[in-house]
Structures are given as C-alpha cells and as structure tokens.
N, C-alpha and C positions, 0 to 999 in steps of 0.2 A: 337476459341470460343469468342464470343462477350458477355461482361458483361453488364447486364441490371442494372439500378440504385439499385434495390433491392439486387441484388447479390453483389454489390460492399461493402454493409454494413459491411460484415464479410469476411475476406480472409481465415478463418478457415473452415475446414470441420465440419459437425455436430458432428462427433465423437471427433474431437480435442477440440471442444467447450465443448462438455460433460465431456471429460477428465479434462480439465482445471477447470471447474466449481466443479468437484468432489474433485480435488486436493485442491482448495481453501476452500471449505466447510469442509474439514478433517483437514487442517493444518493451517488455518489462522483465527483469530478473529479480528473483526473490532473495532476501538476505534473512537469516534466521537469527533471532535474538532469544537469549535465555528467559525462561518464564520468570515473570515477576518484574523483569527489566523495562518491558514495553511501556507500562504505565508511567514509570519513572522518566523514561526518555521522552515520551509524549508530553508529560507535564512540563519538562525542561523546555522542550521545543515551543510550547505554547507561551511560556514566560519570555522566550526570545521573539515572539511574534512570528513563528514559523510553524509550518506543518512538520509532523514527524518526519516525512520523506525529505523536505527541504533541509531540515537539521542534520539528518544522517548524511546526506550528500555533502553539505557543507563541512561537516566533521571529518569525513573521509578525505575530501579535496585538501583541507587545511593540514591534516595529518601527513598526507602524502607529500605536500609541499615542504613541510617542515623536515620530514625524513630524508629528503633528497638535497637539503642544503649543507 
C-alpha cells in the first residue's frame, strides 16, 4: 500500500483517533502558559528529574498547601 501525502498526516486509524480524543476530553484539562515560558518550565522540570506535567502538578499542590497554612 502506498501512502499519499494526506494519509501520512496520521498514522492512527479513525477509531484510534476518536478513542484518544475521548480519553483526553474525559480525563485531562488544559492549563495555558505564556509564550516563551514553556521552554523555561520544561528545562527546570528536567533539572528536577520530572516531566513538565509532574512539575506543574507538584508546584500547584505545594503552593496550595502553603497558601492554606
């Protein structure tokens, strides 16, 4: 089977794409970060041995704990 340029855009089947979109919609919420900050946050997280997501969650939890003391 030869893949045409349009077909190369996604290696997922329509059913896989739909399942992934459903999962993300039901289990993940987005947080926006100012342009230029993402690379800084990601680099810091990596220095701490964390993914960016792990770092952001930890930072939020620690700040919320501190704010309620």
